[in-house]
Steps between C-alpha positions, in 0.01 A plus 500: 500500500333587834289185484803287418686632802180497714553864583253786526751744360840479340754696706562839344190482277304773681803727513551450127138596429535813713818593313322442170210721608740772616696477172180520296392801702839665455495441125144637477602811694798556269274459197242742644772757569623466143150552363450810715835641386413432138163670529657804667763529227229473235300779664811718517572441130141595423523821701827589328341440159199718582725782620725482191198486270338801664826693475540406132143615431568834674263430788586726791685364802204588720250311281739205476545499877124502557446227239764268648377562853141422404556207263745316724325596825815655646544766762601835358845454656550162328384641167741795537792262560418312180465823306838624629659170399349456152426855375835551326 
């Protein structure tokens, strides 16, 4: 088309490419955010399952807390929050 019109660039073509690049980037960022959210939810489900299993097997709260903290590489405060939430 450019050759037919003897033009170096079709008006609006560069802007369209920039919009396409920005849209692709935006879509990729949304996808990446979704993946991160999914991974985090999966980890939380795993932590909840470990805590419930330990409780059902009569493992002490302290041993469960230490296990979750170590296995999931959490701070003691984070592990305590999970234990408070899922040790019912």
